[in-house]
LOMAR-74231 format. One record per residue (C-alpha): x, y, z. Coordinates in steps of 0.25 Angstrom, whole numbers. Each point is the difference from the previous one (the first is absolute). Layout:
# residues N
(site (X, Y, Z))
...
END
This chain:
# residues 726
(site (-140, 121, -90))
(site (5, 7, 11))
(site (-9, 5, 12))
(site (2, 13, 3))
(site (-1, -2, 15))
(site (12, -10, -1))
(site (9, 12, -8))
(site (9, 4, 10))
(site (12, 7, -9))
(site (8, 1, -12))
(site (14, -6, -4))
(site (11, 12, 0))
(site (12, -9, -2))
(site (4, -14, -4))
(site (13, -7, 5))
(site (3, -15, -6))
(site (-8, -6, 11))
(site (-6, 12, 10))
(site (-10, 10, -5))
(site (-2, 15, 7))
(site (-15, 3, 2))
(site (-5, 14, 2))
(site (-13, -1, 9))
(site (-12, 6, -4))
(site (-3, 14, 8))
(site (-15, -4, 3))
(site (6, -12, 9))
(site (-2, 6, 13))
(site (5, -7, 13))
(site (8, -12, -7))
(site (-13, -8, -4))
(site (-10, -1, -10))
(site (-14, -4, 1))
(site (-4, -11, -11))
(site (-11, -10, -2))
(site (7, -10, 8))
(site (1, 9, 11))
(site (11, 9, 5))
(site (14, -3, -4))
(site (14, 6, 6))
(site (7, 5, -11))
(site (16, 1, 0))
(site (1, -10, 12))
(site (14, -7, -1))
(site (-1, -14, -6))
(site (-13, 2, -5))
(site (-3, -2, -15))
(site (-5, 8, -11))
(site (-4, -3, -15))
(site (6, 8, -13))
(site (-9, -4, -13))
(site (7, -2, -13))
(site (-8, -5, -9))
(site (-5, -13, 2))
(site (10, -2, 11))
(site (-1, 3, 14))
(site (14, 4, 6))
(site (0, -2, 16))
(site (10, 9, 8))
(site (3, -1, 15))
(site (1, 13, 7))
(site (14, 2, 5))
(site (1, 14, 3))
(site (-10, 13, 3))
(site (5, 13, 2))
(site (-6, 14, 0))
(site (7, 13, -8))
(site (-4, 15, 2))
(site (4, 9, -12))
(site (-2, 16, -2))
(site (-3, 5, -14))
(site (8, 13, -4))
(site (-6, 8, -9))
(site (10, 3, -13))
(site (0, 15, 3))
(site (3, -5, 14))
(site (-10, 11, 6))
(site (-7, -10, 8))
(site (1, -14, 6))
(site (-12, -8, 3))
(site (-2, -9, 13))
(site (6, -13, -1))
(site (-7, -12, -5))
(site (1, -13, 5))
(site (2, -13, -9))
(site (-1, -13, 3))
(site (9, -10, -6))
(site (0, -15, 1))
(site (11, -10, -5))
(site (-5, -15, -3))
(site (8, -13, -5))
(site (-6, -6, -11))
(site (0, -16, 3))
(site (-10, -6, -11))
(site (-11, 0, -10))
(site (-14, -4, 0))
(site (-4, -5, -13))
(site (-15, -6, -3))
(site (-1, 1, 15))
(site (13, -9, 3))
(site (11, 5, 6))
(site (15, -3, -4))
(site (12, 6, 8))
(site (8, 9, -10))
(site (-3, 10, -10))
(site (1, -1, -15))
(site (-7, 16, -3))
(site (4, 13, 7))
(site (-11, 11, 3))
(site (3, 14, -6))
(site (-1, 14, 7))
(site (-13, 5, 5))
(site (-6, -14, 0))
(site (-11, -2, 10))
(site (2, -7, 13))
(site (-11, -6, 7))
(site (-1, -8, 14))
(site (0, -16, -2))
(site (-16, -5, 1))
(site (-3, -13, 7))
(site (0, -7, -15))
(site (14, 4, -1))
(site (5, -3, 13))
(site (-8, -14, -2))
(site (8, -3, -13))
(site (13, 4, 7))
(site (-2, -9, 13))
(site (-12, -8, -3))
(site (-14, 1, 6))
(site (-2, 4, 15))
(site (-6, -13, 3))
(site (4, -13, -8))
(site (-13, -9, -3))
(site (-1, -11, 7))
(site (-2, -8, -13))
(site (11, 6, -8))
(site (8, -11, -7))
(site (15, 1, 3))
(site (6, -7, -10))
(site (12, -7, 8))
(site (10, 2, -13))
(site (-2, 14, 1))
(site (-6, 5, 12))
(site (1, 15, -1))
(site (0, 10, 12))
(site (-7, -9, 10))
(site (7, 0, 13))
(site (-3, 12, 10))
(site (13, 5, 6))
(site (-8, 13, 7))
(site (-8, 11, -4))
(site (4, 15, -5))
(site (2, 10, 10))
(site (-4, 10, -11))
(site (-11, -4, -7))
(site (-10, -4, 11))
(site (-6, -14, 1))
(site (9, -5, -13))
(site (8, -14, 2))
(site (13, -2, -5))
(site (2, -13, -6))
(site (11, -7, -6))
(site (3, -11, -10))
(site (7, -12, 7))
(site (6, -6, -14))
(site (6, 15, -1))
(site (4, 2, 14))
(site (7, -15, 4))
(site (4, -4, -13))
(site (10, 11, -4))
(site (5, 2, 14))
(site (-3, 11, 9))
(site (6, 10, 10))
(site (-6, 4, 14))
(site (9, 11, 5))
(site (-2, 11, 12))
(site (7, 5, 12))
(site (-2, -7, 12))
(site (-13, 0, 7))
(site (-7, 5, -13))
(site (-8, -14, -3))
(site (7, -10, -8))
(site (-1, -11, 8))
(site (-16, 3, 0))
(site (0, 3, -14))
(site (4, -14, -3))
(site (-8, -8, 11))
(site (-13, 9, -5))
(site (3, -3, -15))
(site (1, -17, 3))
(site (-12, 1, 8))
(site (-8, 8, -11))
(site (4, -10, -10))
(site (-6, -12, 8))
(site (-13, 7, 4))
(site (-3, -1, -15))
(site (-8, -14, 0))
(site (5, -3, -13))
(site (14, -3, 6))
(site (1, -14, 3))
(site (16, -2, 2))
(site (12, 10, 0))
(site (16, -2, 4))
(site (5, 11, 8))
(site (13, -1, 6))
(site (4, 12, 9))
(site (14, 0, 5))
(site (-3, 8, 13))
(site (13, 6, 7))
(site (-8, 8, 10))
(site (-9, -11, 6))
(site (-11, 8, -4))
(site (-10, -7, -9))
(site (-6, -12, 8))
(site (-11, 9, 8))
(site (-5, 5, -14))
(site (-3, -14, -5))
(site (-2, -8, 13))
(site (-7, 2, 14))
(site (4, -4, 14))
(site (-11, -9, 6))
(site (2, 2, 16))
(site (-11, -11, 2))
(site (8, -12, -8))
(site (14, 8, 1))
(site (3, 0, -14))
(site (0, 7, -13))
(site (-12, 0, -10))
(site (-1, 4, -14))
(site (-8, 13, -2))
(site (-11, -2, -10))
(site (2, -4, -16))
(site (16, -2, 2))
(site (8, -12, 2))
(site (13, 4, 8))
(site (12, -8, 3))
(site (8, 7, 9))
(site (16, -3, 2))
(site (6, 5, 11))
(site (16, 1, 2))
(site (-1, -1, 14))
(site (8, -12, 4))
(site (-9, -3, 13))
(site (-12, -3, -8))
(site (6, -14, -4))
(site (-13, -5, -8))
(site (-2, 11, -8))
(site (14, 8, -2))
(site (8, 2, -13))
(site (9, -11, -4))
(site (8, 1, -14))
(site (10, -13, -1))
(site (13, 6, -4))
(site (2, -10, -12))
(site (-12, 9, -7))
(site (11, 11, -1))
(site (8, -1, -13))
(site (15, 3, -3))
(site (-3, 16, 1))
(site (-8, -2, 12))
(site (12, -6, 6))
(site (10, 10, -5))
(site (-7, 12, 6))
(site (-5, -7, 14))
(site (15, -5, 2))
(site (6, 13, -7))
(site (10, -9, -7))
(site (10, 11, -7))
(site (4, -1, -15))
(site (12, -8, -2))
(site (3, -12, 8))
(site (-13, 0, 9))
(site (-11, -2, -10))
(site (8, -11, -9))
(site (2, -7, 14))
(site (-14, 2, 4))
(site (-7, -4, -12))
(site (7, -13, -2))
(site (-2, -5, 15))
(site (-15, 3, -3))
(site (0, -8, -14))
(site (8, -11, 8))
(site (-10, 0, 12))
(site (-13, 0, -8))
(site (6, -12, -9))
(site (4, -9, 11))
(site (-14, 3, 8))
(site (-7, -5, -13))
(site (8, -13, 1))
(site (7, 2, -13))
(site (8, -11, -3))
(site (14, -1, 4))
(site (5, -1, -15))
(site (-6, 14, -4))
(site (6, 7, 13))
(site (14, -7, -4))
(site (-1, 4, -14))
(site (-5, 15, 5))
(site (12, 1, 9))
(site (9, -3, -11))
(site (-5, 9, -11))
(site (1, 10, 10))
(site (15, -4, 5))
(site (3, 0, -16))
(site (-6, 14, -3))
(site (7, 5, 12))
(site (13, -6, -5))
(site (-2, 6, -14))
(site (-4, 14, 5))
(site (13, 3, 8))
(site (9, -7, -10))
(site (8, 9, -10))
(site (-1, 13, 9))
(site (14, 1, 5))
(site (10, -9, 9))
(site (-6, 3, 12))
(site (-13, -6, -2))
(site (7, -13, -3))
(site (2, -3, 14))
(site (-15, 1, 1))
(site (-2, -9, -11))
(site (9, -10, 6))
(site (-7, 2, 13))
(site (-12, -4, -6))
(site (4, -11, -6))
(site (7, -6, 13))
(site (-13, 2, 6))
(site (-8, -7, -11))
(site (9, -12, 1))
(site (-1, -1, 17))
(site (-15, 1, -2))
(site (-1, -11, -9))
(site (11, -8, 7))
(site (-9, 2, 14))
(site (-14, -3, -6))
(site (-5, -13, -3))
(site (-3, 0, -14))
(site (0, -15, -4))
(site (-14, 0, -3))
(site (1, 13, -8))
(site (11, -4, -9))
(site (-8, -12, -6))
(site (-11, 11, -3))
(site (8, 11, -5))
(site (7, -8, -10))
(site (-15, -7, -4))
(site (-6, 14, -1))
(site (12, 9, -4))
(site (11, -10, -5))
(site (10, 7, 9))
(site (9, -11, 8))
(site (6, 3, 13))
(site (14, -2, -7))
(site (-3, 12, -9))
(site (-5, 9, 10))
(site (14, -2, 9))
(site (7, 1, -13))
(site (-6, 13, -2))
(site (2, 6, 14))
(site (14, -4, 0))
(site (2, 7, -13))
(site (-6, 13, 4))
(site (10, -1, 14))
(site (11, -2, -9))
(site (-3, 12, -9))
(site (-2, 8, 12))
(site (13, -4, 6))
(site (8, 4, -12))
(site (-5, 15, 0))
(site (2, 0, 16))
(site (14, -5, -3))
(site (9, 11, -3))
(site (10, -8, -8))
(site (-11, -1, -10))
(site (-7, 12, 0))
(site (2, 9, -7))
(site (3, -10, -11))
(site (-13, -7, 3))
(site (-11, 11, 0))
(site (-16, 1, 3))
(site (-4, -1, -12))
(site (7, -13, -3))
(site (-5, -5, 13))
(site (-15, 4, -4))
(site (2, -7, -13))
(site (5, -12, 8))
(site (-10, -1, 10))
(site (-12, 1, -11))
(site (7, -13, -6))
(site (-1, -6, 13))
(site (-14, 3, 4))
(site (-8, 3, -13))
(site (-2, -15, -3))
(site (-6, -2, 14))
(site (-8, 12, 0))
(site (-6, -3, -13))
(site (-5, -15, 4))
(site (-6, 8, 13))
(site (-7, 10, -7))
(site (0, -1, -15))
(site (8, 13, -1))
(site (14, 4, -1))
(site (5, 7, 13))
(site (-1, 15, -1))
(site (-13, -1, -7))
(site (-13, 4, 8))
(site (-6, -14, 7))
(site (-13, -2, 7))
(site (2, -8, 14))
(site (-10, -10, 2))
(site (-6, -1, 13))
(site (-8, 11, 8))
(site (1, 15, -2))
(site (3, 8, 12))
(site (-13, 7, -2))
(site (-8, -12, 0))
(site (-10, 2, 12))
(site (3, -15, 4))
(site (3, -4, 14))
(site (15, -2, 6))
(site (5, -1, 14))
(site (5, 13, 6))
(site (9, -7, 9))
(site (6, -7, -10))
(site (0, 11, -9))
(site (9, 9, 10))
(site (9, -11, 6))
(site (2, -10, -12))
(site (-4, 7, -14))
(site (7, 14, 3))
(site (13, -7, 7))
(site (1, -8, -12))
(site (-1, 11, -10))
(site (9, 9, 9))
(site (11, -11, 0))
(site (1, -1, -15))
(site (1, 16, -1))
(site (11, 0, 10))
(site (7, -11, -8))
(site (9, 0, 14))
(site (0, 14, 2))
(site (-7, 9, 10))
(site (-5, 10, -11))
(site (-14, -4, -3))
(site (-3, -2, 16))
(site (6, 13, 2))
(site (-9, 6, -10))
(site (-14, -7, 2))
(site (3, 3, 17))
(site (-12, 12, 0))
(site (-9, -9, -8))
(site (2, -12, 7))
(site (-2, 8, 15))
(site (-13, 5, -7))
(site (-5, -13, -3))
(site (3, -6, 13))
(site (-7, 11, 7))
(site (-13, 0, -7))
(site (-1, -16, 1))
(site (1, 1, 15))
(site (-9, 14, 2))
(site (-12, -4, 5))
(site (-7, 13, -8))
(site (2, -8, -12))
(site (-6, -14, 4))
(site (-11, 4, -9))
(site (10, -2, -11))
(site (8, -11, 4))
(site (-6, -5, 11))
(site (6, -2, 15))
(site (14, -2, 2))
(site (0, -14, 6))
(site (-11, -6, -10))
(site (-2, 0, -15))
(site (-15, 5, -7))
(site (-6, -12, -5))
(site (0, -2, -16))
(site (-15, -6, -2))
(site (-5, -5, -13))
(site (-5, 12, -8))
(site (5, 11, 9))
(site (3, 9, -11))
(site (-15, -1, -6))
(site (-4, 1, 14))
(site (6, 13, 3))
(site (-4, 7, -14))
(site (-15, -6, 4))
(site (0, 7, 14))
(site (7, 15, -5))
(site (-10, 0, -13))
(site (-12, -4, 9))
(site (-4, -10, -10))
(site (-4, -12, 10))
(site (4, -15, 2))
(site (0, -10, -12))
(site (-9, -12, 4))
(site (8, -9, -10))
(site (14, 1, 5))
(site (5, -8, 12))
(site (8, 10, 11))
(site (10, -6, 9))
(site (-5, -5, 12))
(site (2, 7, 15))
(site (11, -11, 3))
(site (9, 5, -10))
(site (-4, 15, 1))
(site (-4, 2, 12))
(site (-10, 11, 4))
(site (4, 14, 1))
(site (14, -2, -7))
(site (-5, 5, -13))
(site (-15, 7, 3))
(site (-2, 2, -14))
(site (-1, -15, -3))
(site (-8, -3, 12))
(site (-11, 12, -6))
(site (1, -10, -13))
(site (0, -14, 7))
(site (-12, 5, 8))
(site (-7, 4, -14))
(site (0, 16, 3))
(site (-11, 7, -8))
(site (5, 9, -12))
(site (1, 16, 5))
(site (-3, 11, -7))
(site (10, 7, 7))
(site (14, -3, 6))
(site (8, 9, 10))
(site (13, -2, 2))
(site (4, 7, 13))
(site (13, 3, 0))
(site (1, 10, 10))
(site (9, -8, 9))
(site (10, -6, -10))
(site (15, 5, 3))
(site (3, 13, -8))
(site (12, -6, -7))
(site (-9, -11, -7))
(site (-11, 9, -4))
(site (5, 1, -14))
(site (4, -15, -2))
(site (-14, -6, 5))
(site (-8, 11, -8))
(site (9, -3, -11))
(site (-3, -15, 1))
(site (-13, -1, 1))
(site (-3, 11, -12))
(site (10, -10, -8))
(site (-7, -12, 4))
(site (-15, 6, -4))
(site (6, 5, -14))
(site (7, -13, -3))
(site (-12, -9, 3))
(site (-9, 8, -9))
(site (11, 1, -10))
(site (0, -16, 0))
(site (-15, 0, 0))
(site (-1, 7, -12))
(site (11, -7, -7))
(site (-5, -15, 5))
(site (-15, 0, 1))
(site (-5, 2, -13))
(site (-3, 10, -10))
(site (-9, 11, 7))
(site (6, -3, 14))
(site (9, 13, -1))
(site (-6, 9, 11))
(site (-11, -10, 3))
(site (3, 3, 14))
(site (0, 15, 3))
(site (9, 6, 12))
(site (0, 12, 6))
(site (12, 2, 9))
(site (-1, 12, 10))
(site (14, 6, 4))
(site (-2, 7, 13))
(site (10, 11, 3))
(site (8, -3, -12))
(site (11, 9, 0))
(site (6, -10, 12))
(site (3, -10, -11))
(site (0, 5, -13))
(site (8, 12, 2))
(site (6, 9, -12))
(site (14, -4, 0))
(site (10, 12, 4))
(site (12, -6, -8))
(site (2, -8, -11))
(site (8, -11, 8))
(site (-14, -1, 11))
(site (-6, -13, -1))
(site (-13, -5, 5))
(site (-7, -13, -3))
(site (-13, 6, 3))
(site (1, 11, -8))
(site (4, -9, -12))
(site (-11, -9, 2))
(site (-11, 11, 0))
(site (6, 7, -11))
(site (0, -14, -8))
(site (-16, -1, 4))
(site (-3, 14, -3))
(site (6, -2, -14))
(site (-6, -14, -2))
(site (-10, -4, 10))
(site (-13, 6, -7))
(site (2, -11, -12))
(site (0, -11, 11))
(site (-12, 6, 8))
(site (8, 7, 11))
(site (-3, 13, 4))
(site (6, 9, 10))
(site (-6, 11, 8))
(site (13, 8, 6))
(site (-4, 7, 14))
(site (10, 9, 5))
(site (1, 14, 8))
(site (13, 3, -7))
(site (-1, 0, -16))
(site (13, 7, -2))
(site (7, -13, 6))
(site (-7, -10, -9))
(site (5, -6, -12))
(site (-2, 8, -12))
(site (-1, -13, -8))
(site (-12, -5, 9))
(site (-7, 14, 0))
(site (1, 1, -15))
(site (-6, -13, -3))
(site (-14, 5, 9))
(site (-12, 5, -8))
(site (-8, 5, 11))
(site (2, 9, 13))
(site (-8, 3, 11))
(site (9, 11, 7))
(site (-3, 6, 13))
(site (6, 11, 8))
(site (15, 1, -3))
(site (8, 11, 7))
(site (14, -3, -2))
(site (5, 9, -12))
(site (9, -11, -5))
(site (-12, -10, -1))
(site (-8, 11, -6))
(site (10, 3, -10))
(site (3, -15, -4))
(site (-14, -3, -1))
(site (-3, 12, -9))
(site (13, -6, -10))
(site (-8, -14, -2))
(site (-14, 5, -3))
(site (-3, 5, -14))
(site (1, 15, -1))
(site (-14, 2, -2))
(site (-3, -3, 15))
(site (10, 10, 5))
(site (-10, 12, 3))
(site (-9, -10, 8))
(site (12, -5, 9))
(site (2, 13, 6))
(site (-11, -3, 11))
(site (7, -13, 4))
(site (7, 7, 13))
(site (-14, 5, 6))
(site (-9, -13, -2))
(site (-8, -4, 13))
(site (2, -15, 4))
(site (-7, -10, -8))
(site (-2, 9, -11))
(site (9, -2, -13))
(site (2, 4, -14))
(site (-2, -13, -9))
(site (7, 1, -14))
(site (2, -11, -11))
(site (-8, -10, -7))
(site (-7, -6, 12))
(site (-10, 13, -2))
(site (-6, 7, -10))
(site (6, 14, 3))
(site (9, 5, 9))
(site (-9, 3, 14))
(site (1, 2, 15))
(site (-7, -10, 8))
(site (-4, -2, 15))
(site (5, -14, 2))
(site (-12, -8, 4))
(site (3, -4, 15))
(site (5, -14, 3))
(site (-9, -8, 9))
(site (7, -6, 8))
(site (12, 9, 0))
(site (15, -5, 0))
(site (9, 2, 13))
(site (5, 14, -5))
(site (-6, 8, 11))
(site (8, 13, 2))
(site (3, 0, 15))
(site (-8, 7, 10))
(site (11, 9, 8))
(site (-9, 9, 6))
(site (-12, -11, 5))
(site (13, -8, 6))
(site (6, 14, 8))
(site (-14, 3, 5))
(site (-4, -14, 6))
(site (-2, -1, 16))
(site (5, -16, -3))
(site (10, -2, -11))
(site (-1, -14, -5))
(site (7, -12, 6))
(site (11, -5, -10))
(site (6, -14, 3))
(site (14, 4, -3))
(site (6, -13, 7))
(site (-9, -8, -9))
(site (5, 7, -14))
(site (14, 1, 4))
(site (-2, -15, 2))
(site (-5, -4, -13))
(site (9, 10, -6))
(site (12, -8, 7))
(site (-6, -14, -5))
(site (1, -5, 14))
(site (-9, -10, 4))
(site (-8, 5, 12))
(site (-6, -11, 7))
END
């Protein structure tokens, strides 16, 4: 039954998701008196109801227009005065059926269907009751819309709540121009979650590239000269300031995998990457006390494969084959292998004489090709067959495979997060691989010169001490160092059942995350990784490394910790200013390790319990893959035409009429779209208390002050220059 005092007009046009409504002529001043009190009619972003049988379609007002028309009589003898028609457009966003709201529509209205204002009962069906009963049973497996994110600026006194599982479970994006309130929105949302007395623990990690968030979750106590957590939230703050030695961010370099080293050292395809990867493999294996026999076997397999790959190409490569064989012969003569020969014969049934004979045969075969008297009577294809005959029996014994077949070398992978000595890696293993590659010539060193220079610079640059340690001392490698790091950044807290290395072998301040675990750090609900003082050239590498370690740990948790452990540790990773490290590539050749990692997380992370909140002021520069995986959007003011166009392309077309207002939204007001809210709605985001350090500078106040603030420029610059001011 339609209440007449709620009726405001009739439908005069129907599109697929939009209707046009002619308002009743008796509505004066665009308001209507109802038994619930006076209500505005035609306010943008307000809601209307269209009854269709047992269902009530819900529409959101997007346009109101006044049309004046003059009627001309058929005999054209008289023209009446203009009459005004008030027309309104609304986007249909969902359906109320049996007092339950669902997004989308299954039936459409017909022309001349009456349109009514949304009653309080209708709004309760869409957004839930204004006040949630304190004894309301929220089912943990299906909490529904229970976290208040703000209030409606259109419906006075109407709180807007989100579904935490929908918002965090399927990735979300918070976007808007600078100063529109993105940081306050994220801070306010996390604070609202922890104000719920039912919340016992959370795992939020913020990659804070602007250094804004600490003040939103900790207060500085002037009396104790220390930071203290605000109520309800246990926060761990990890700065990137190298002067804060007890707390600073340190990530041991050996946590990086092969791709991380390739991107960090900018190893190009061709010669540089194979040299780097082989040196990494050798360094990790040596550091893990791999047996001498294993290392020797690895070297033989590598050399046989290189000789085989060069054979059969042309007569020019025969010189390289000969040089490789001569180099292997010299290494066997120089190295003291007396203890290895017995092991080699016992384990692989290879004698010293067999190996020396094979090397002599290879040298002889290569010499034939180099000799002008034998070539072209002796061609590369013949040489390839002879080389196979010489080394295939040995290769079969070493690997169980014929030469040329794919084999899995033993030993550690270059990707394993295991310790190795950075000095030996640079001065021994890289040089050893280069000598192999050079084979007596200068080409490999020439091709790797730029990579070597970059490695030397990064290892000695103090800005990268958080990764490699200082130039004159090594980072310690204590027991359970990777586990301690994972516990630290996930805020899990220390483990009582595991013994950690004491301070004699792992001195304090060398690995602050290890110190915290050794000191029995309590679990944290929120970990803030302040990356604001990191060198810009390693921001991508660090964010990618952090993201990959978290993802791969959660993957292993799901595979190794029992049947129901996948997703058992839900983690929310907030990417502040994400456009700085997950940019959309401008060309097919452009590589980015961080973009690759976060695109992988966007595609796969949800099933392992890793959710992203992508925060950016330039959505048009963000990876399309990452944004396409977001199912919820909190959109603040967007003014750049390119950003507006791009955002309209990635959201469903039904929202198109609602997006025209984005360029005029007030600060801290946002349009929320997607699965996290029952219906698209405009929200005045609740105040973050305390707020993050993202206040706008007060220029006029500074200009008009009698006494300008004192600035200790010298002290700032001393710290900047990393000088010891005693």
